[in-house]
C-alpha positions in Angstrom: 97.3 117.3 133.3 100.9 116.5 132.5 101.4 112.8 131.3 104.2 110.4 130.9 103.3 107.9 128.3 105.1 104.6 127.4 104.3 103.5 123.9 105.3 99.9 123.2 106.1 99.0 119.6 106.4 102.6 118.8 108.8 102.1 116.0 106.3 99.8 114.2 103.8 101.0 111.5 100.9 101.9 113.6 102.8 102.7 116.8 105.1 105.2 115.1 102.1 106.8 113.4 100.6 107.3 116.9 103.8 108.7 118.4 104.1 111.3 115.5 100.4 112.2 116.3 100.9 112.5 119.9 104.1 114.7 119.8 102.9 117.0 116.9 99.6 117.7 118.9 101.1 118.5 122.2 102.7 121.6 123.8 106.4 120.7 124.6 107.0 119.8 128.2 103.4 118.7 128.9 103.5 115.2 127.6 106.7 113.0 128.0 106.7 110.0 125.5 108.9 107.0 125.8 109.1 104.4 122.9 110.0 100.9 123.8 110.6 98.9 120.8 112.8 95.7 120.1 113.5 96.8 116.5 112.7 93.4 115.0 112.4 93.3 111.2 109.1 95.1 111.5 110.4 98.0 113.5 112.3 101.1 112.1 113.6 104.2 113.6 113.1 105.8 110.2 109.4 106.1 111.0 110.3 108.4 113.8 112.5 110.6 111.9 110.1 113.5 111.8 110.1 113.7 115.8 113.4 112.3 116.5 114.6 115.6 117.9 111.5 116.4 119.8 112.6 117.2 123.4 109.8 115.0 125.0 110.6 111.9 123.0 112.9 109.1 124.5 113.6 105.9 122.6 114.6 102.6 124.5 115.5 99.6 122.6 114.2 96.5 124.4 111.7 93.6 124.7 108.4 93.7 126.3 109.2 90.4 127.7 112.1 91.8 129.6 110.5 92.1 133.1 113.3 94.2 134.8 113.4 96.8 132.0 109.6 96.9 131.6 109.5 97.5 135.4 111.9 100.3 135.4 110.0 102.1 132.5 106.5 101.6 134.0 107.8 103.2 137.3 108.3 106.5 135.3 105.1 106.5 133.4 101.4 107.0 134.3 100.0 105.7 131.0 100.8 102.8 128.7 99.7 102.4 125.1 100.7 98.9 124.0 101.2 98.3 120.3 104.1 95.9 120.5 103.2 92.5 118.9 104.0 90.1 116.3 101.4 90.6 113.7 101.7 88.8 110.4 99.3 85.8 110.1 101.7 83.9 107.5 104.5 84.1 110.0 102.4 82.9 112.8 101.5 79.7 110.8 105.2 79.1 110.4 106.2 79.9 114.0 103.5 80.2 116.5 105.7 80.1 119.5 107.2 83.5 119.1 103.6 85.0 118.7 102.6 83.5 122.0 105.7 84.7 123.7 105.5 88.3 122.6 101.8 88.8 122.3 100.9 86.9 125.5 103.8 86.9 127.9 104.8 90.5 126.9 101.3 91.7 127.7 101.4 89.9 131.0 104.8 91.4 131.8 103.5 95.0 131.0 100.3 94.4 133.1 102.3 93.1 136.0 104.4 96.3 136.0 101.4 98.6 135.5 99.8 97.1 138.7 103.0 97.4 140.6 103.4 101.1 139.8 99.8 102.3 139.7 99.7 103.1 136.0 96.6 105.2 135.4 95.6 104.0 132.0 96.5 101.0 129.9 95.4 101.0 126.2 95.7 97.6 124.6 95.8 97.7 121.0 94.2 94.6 119.3 92.8 93.3 116.0 89.3 92.4 114.4 90.8 89.1 113.7 90.0 87.9 117.2 86.3 87.6 116.1 87.2 85.0 113.3 85.6 84.9 109.9 82.1 86.2 109.5 79.6 85.0 106.8 77.6 88.1 107.2 77.1 91.2 109.3 79.7 92.9 111.5 81.3 91.9 114.8 80.3 93.7 118.0 82.4 94.2 121.0 80.2 91.7 122.9 80.4 88.9 120.4 82.3 85.6 121.2 85.8 85.4 120.1 86.5 82.8 117.5 90.1 83.3 116.3 91.5 81.2 113.6 95.2 81.8 113.2 97.9 81.5 115.8 98.4 85.3 115.5 94.6 85.9 116.2 94.6 83.4 119.0 97.6 85.1 120.7 95.9 88.5 120.5 92.6 87.2 121.8 94.5 85.8 124.7 96.3 89.0 125.4 92.9 90.8 125.2 91.3 88.5 127.8 94.3 88.7 130.0 94.2 92.5 129.9 90.5 92.7 130.7 91.1 90.3 133.6 93.4 92.7 135.2 90.6 95.3 135.1 88.0 93.0 136.5 90.2 91.5 139.2 92.5 94.3 140.0 90.7 97.4 139.0 93.4 98.5 136.6 92.0 100.9 133.9 92.4 98.8 130.8 90.9 99.9 127.5 91.0 97.5 124.6 90.7 98.4 120.8 90.1 96.1 117.9 91.0 97.5 114.5 90.3 96.5 111.0 93.2 96.2 108.3 95.4 99.2 108.3 97.1 100.8 105.5 99.2 103.9 104.7 102.9 105.1 104.2 105.8 103.2 106.0 104.0 99.9 106.3 106.2 96.9 106.0 106.0 95.1 102.6 104.9 91.9 104.1 101.4 93.3 104.3 99.0 93.1 101.2 98.9 96.7 100.1 102.5 97.7 100.4 103.6 94.3 99.2 101.5 94.5 96.1 102.5 98.0 95.4 106.3 97.2 95.9 106.0 94.2 93.6 104.2 96.1 90.9 106.6 99.2 91.1 109.4 96.6 90.6 107.8 94.9 87.5 106.9 91.8 89.2 103.5 90.0 89.5 101.4 90.0 92.6 100.6 86.8 94.5 96.9 86.6 95.2 95.7 83.8 97.5 93.1 81.4 96.2 90.2 83.0 94.3 90.9 86.3 95.9 87.4 86.8 97.2 88.5 87.2 100.9 86.9 90.2 102.2 88.5 92.9 104.5 87.6 96.3 105.9 90.2 98.9 105.4 91.2 101.6 107.8 93.7 104.3 107.1 96.3 104.5 109.9 95.6 108.2 110.5 91.9 107.3 111.4 93.2 104.5 113.6 95.6 106.7 115.7 93.0 109.4 115.9 90.4 106.8 117.3 93.2 105.6 119.8 93.6 109.0 121.1 89.9 109.3 121.7 89.9 106.1 123.6 93.1 107.0 125.8 91.6 110.4 126.7 87.9 109.7 127.0 87.4 105.9 126.9 85.8 104.0 129.7 87.8 101.5 132.0 87.3 97.9 131.2 85.7 98.7 127.7 86.3 97.3 124.3 86.2 99.6 121.2 85.9 98.5 117.7 87.7 100.7 115.1 86.6 100.2 111.5 87.4 102.1 108.3 84.1 101.6 106.6 85.5 100.4 103.1 85.0 96.7 102.7 86.7 95.1 99.6 87.6 91.7 98.5 91.3 91.2 97.9 90.5 90.8 94.3 88.7 94.1 94.1 91.6 95.9 95.9 94.2 94.2 93.7 92.5 95.7 90.7 92.5 99.1 92.2 96.3 98.8 92.9 96.8 97.6 89.4 95.2 100.6 88.0 97.1 102.9 90.2 100.3 101.5 88.9 99.3 101.5 85.3 99.3 97.6 85.2 96.9 95.0 83.8 95.4 91.9 85.1 98.1 89.8 83.6 100.3 90.9 86.6 98.0 88.7 89.0 99.5 85.4 89.9 97.0 83.3 91.7 98.7 81.2 94.3 97.8 78.4 96.6 95.7 79.6 99.5 97.3 79.9 102.9 96.2 77.5 105.7 93.0 78.5 107.6 92.4 81.7 105.5 89.4 83.5 107.1 86.9 84.4 104.4 85.6 87.8 105.8 86.3 90.3 108.6 84.1 93.2 109.5 83.6 95.2 112.7 80.7 97.4 113.9 82.3 100.6 115.2 78.9 102.1 116.4 80.1 102.1 120.0 83.0 104.3 119.6 81.0 106.6 117.4 78.3 107.0 119.9 80.4 107.2 122.9 83.5 109.1 121.7 82.4 110.8 118.3 84.8 108.8 116.1 84.1 108.5 112.4 86.5 107.6 109.6 87.5 110.9 108.0 90.1 109.6 105.4 88.8 109.1 101.9 89.8 105.5 100.9 90.2 106.1 97.2 92.4 109.2 97.7 94.3 107.7 100.5 95.1 104.7 98.4 96.3 106.8 95.6 98.5 108.8 98.1 99.8 105.6 99.5 100.8 104.4 96.0 102.5 107.7 95.3 104.4 107.4 98.6 105.8 104.0 97.8 106.8 105.1 94.3 108.8 108.0 95.9 110.5 105.9 98.5 111.8 102.7 96.8 115.0 103.1 98.8 112.9 102.5 102.0 111.0 99.4 100.9 113.4 97.6 98.6 115.6 96.0 101.3 112.5 95.1 103.2 110.8 93.5 100.3 113.9 91.5 99.5 114.0 90.1 103.0 110.1 89.6 103.4 
């Protein structure tokens, strides 16, 4: 079946990886892809360079909160994959309002348009942070949401609004919640690229608190592969956790990055902890494994080394971003 897919936030780190995968795996003329991206500090057309001349790609610069624009685009598409979001926890602590606007209102605008124009499938991309900090175990899709940061709260709200449109209106909504992503082209406000960029620049790395804050790491290629499984074969109204299967404390991860950059522990600078820092995230991705056959394929150790090498080769890409981060 031919499809016309609207990808919001498609010039962001994860969204662009998804777009590249979508277009590289499709026969030209069978799947039209439109990227809608505001091109904030976190968006970059450079991430779409590999597919910029693809005949089935259209780029539109715009805001998901722009209802007339979103309505025009939704009318021409039968599926929406919604990445667009403010996503950096530190920024949400400083300015929660912009997160509520984009993540909550923007999602509502998209859902309204999807209903008006009978969009067939709406994939809403979310985060494991909606589950809050876990002392032990791994969060299941049925667990109560306990978001801690303004960012996580705004994503939890958007999840619930999206699911409500399935339960109330019958819209085919599928929600995904992923763990921490990493890979090439990630903005250096995030931990792995920020630490790599600073180490490659000869600077220290700022480690919050005691560094024993634990995260599950998911390579972006595994993430977008899982998203395609959900778009193509997921069930309406369902939530799917997407995990990477590699759980590390920030301190353990930092030591791995130091080793990859040939640096010693003296390059670690322990800094004051951020407000409300969640101790541990973990997701159980058994559901997507059982239902859709997803398993992480990317080896974490090899992928981390490849990521470090990519940042080493592309200082011209990240240096301006690091200076502004």
